[in-house]
One Martini backbone bead per residue (centre of mass of N, CA, C, O) as a GRO file, in nm:
protein
   90
    1MET     BB    1  -2.515   1.907   0.603
    2ALA     BB    2  -2.301   1.667   0.643
    3LYS     BB    3  -1.988   1.592   0.709
    4LYS     BB    4  -1.728   1.451   0.566
    5GLN     BB    5  -1.545   1.181   0.639
    6LYS     BB    6  -1.235   1.107   0.714
    7PHE     BB    7  -1.145   0.806   0.679
    8PRO     BB    8  -1.399   0.584   0.699
    9HIS     BB    9  -1.199   0.293   0.675
   10LEU     BB   10  -0.975   0.272   0.897
   11VAL     BB   11  -1.085   0.077   1.085
   12GLY     BB   12  -0.923  -0.240   1.014
   13SER     BB   13  -0.695  -0.165   0.858
   14LYS     BB   14  -0.420  -0.273   0.655
   15TRP     BB   15  -0.050  -0.253   0.694
   16THR     BB   16   0.271  -0.182   0.531
   17ALA     BB   17   0.586  -0.125   0.607
   18ARG     BB   18   0.872  -0.035   0.446
   19GLN     BB   19   0.974  -0.017   0.736
   20LYS     BB   20   1.063  -0.095   1.025
   21THR     BB   21   0.838  -0.096   1.313
   22LEU     BB   22   0.913  -0.194   1.612
   23GLY     BB   23   1.005  -0.465   1.430
   24TRP     BB   24   0.775  -0.421   1.216
   25ARG     BB   25   0.530  -0.429   0.926
   26HIS     BB   26   0.250  -0.534   1.038
   27PHE     BB   27  -0.065  -0.353   1.049
   28GLN     BB   28  -0.340  -0.225   1.248
   29VAL     BB   29  -0.633  -0.050   1.284
   30VAL     BB   30  -0.798   0.018   1.616
   31ASN     BB   31  -0.800   0.344   1.603
   32ARG     BB   32  -0.950   0.678   1.630
   33LYS     BB   33  -0.861   1.035   1.596
   34ASN     BB   34  -1.018   1.352   1.625
   35GLN     BB   35  -0.812   1.653   1.538
   36GLU     BB   36  -0.864   1.926   1.429
   37PRO     BB   37  -0.758   1.863   1.104
   38TRP     BB   38  -0.703   1.576   1.217
   39VAL     BB   39  -0.615   1.220   1.174
   40PHE     BB   40  -0.580   0.939   1.380
   41ALA     BB   41  -0.388   0.629   1.414
   42GLU     BB   42  -0.397   0.313   1.567
   43MET     BB   43  -0.126   0.104   1.574
   44VAL     BB   44  -0.087  -0.262   1.537
   45ALA     BB   45   0.082  -0.529   1.557
   46SER     BB   46   0.006  -0.846   1.444
   47CYS     BB   47   0.237  -1.003   1.645
   48ASP     BB   48   0.226  -0.736   1.862
   49PRO     BB   49   0.019  -0.575   2.089
   50GLU     BB   50   0.255  -0.390   2.221
   51ALA     BB   51   0.292  -0.271   1.929
   52ARG     BB   52   0.224   0.079   1.950
   53PHE     BB   53   0.077   0.362   1.764
   54TRP     BB   54   0.058   0.692   1.653
   55ILE     BB   55  -0.081   0.835   1.343
   56ASN     BB   56  -0.103   1.016   1.078
   57ALA     BB   57  -0.322   0.922   0.833
   58LYS     BB   58  -0.182   1.073   0.592
   59GLN     BB   59   0.077   0.886   0.585
   60LEU     BB   60  -0.064   0.632   0.450
   61LYS     BB   61  -0.041   0.768   0.152
   62ASP     BB   62   0.263   0.711   0.164
   63ARG     BB   63   0.433   0.489  -0.049
   64GLU     BB   64   0.720   0.510   0.103
   65LEU     BB   65   0.590   0.400   0.389
   66TRP     BB   66   0.309   0.270   0.273
   67GLN     BB   67   0.094  -0.023   0.244
   68ALA     BB   68  -0.174  -0.168   0.151
   69GLY     BB   69  -0.190  -0.414   0.336
   70TRP     BB   70  -0.037  -0.735   0.334
   71GLN     BB   71   0.300  -0.763   0.244
   72THR     BB   72   0.548  -0.893   0.092
   73LEU     BB   73   0.866  -0.853   0.005
   74GLN     BB   74   0.824  -0.918  -0.289
   75GLU     BB   75   0.585  -0.719  -0.337
   76MET     BB   76   0.743  -0.463  -0.247
   77ASN     BB   77   0.978  -0.505  -0.491
   78GLU     BB   78   0.789  -0.449  -0.698
   79PRO     BB   79   0.698  -0.287  -0.953
   80GLU     BB   80   0.524   0.018  -1.020
   81VAL     BB   81   0.233   0.138  -1.196
   82VAL     BB   82   0.206   0.494  -1.281
   83ASP     BB   83   0.098   0.646  -1.534
   84ASP     BB   84   0.311   0.478  -1.725
   85ASN     BB   85   0.505   0.460  -1.474
   86ILE     BB   86   0.791   0.328  -1.332
   87ILE     BB   87   0.825   0.221  -0.992
   88PHE     BB   88   1.096   0.177  -0.780
   89TYR     BB   89   1.176  -0.014  -0.505
   90GLU     BB   90   1.413  -0.072  -0.229
   0.00000   0.00000   0.00000
């Protein structure tokens, strides 16, 4: 049986950084690299193709660092409800 691929929909996904990264917040994954046991994503700023870097894809799951999709500042600052608990982001 084939081994299940980690992060199967990584390439093409869009992300918003909670803090500016290389001067930008909105990024898209343009490439992936598998180096067992890790998976890396190449991130490119949506407004500046020269702003790019590699990140361990596991970090994208950290909600304090990244949010899936392209979010506005207002959306980023709205409280989030997780398991009946409200989490406020600063």
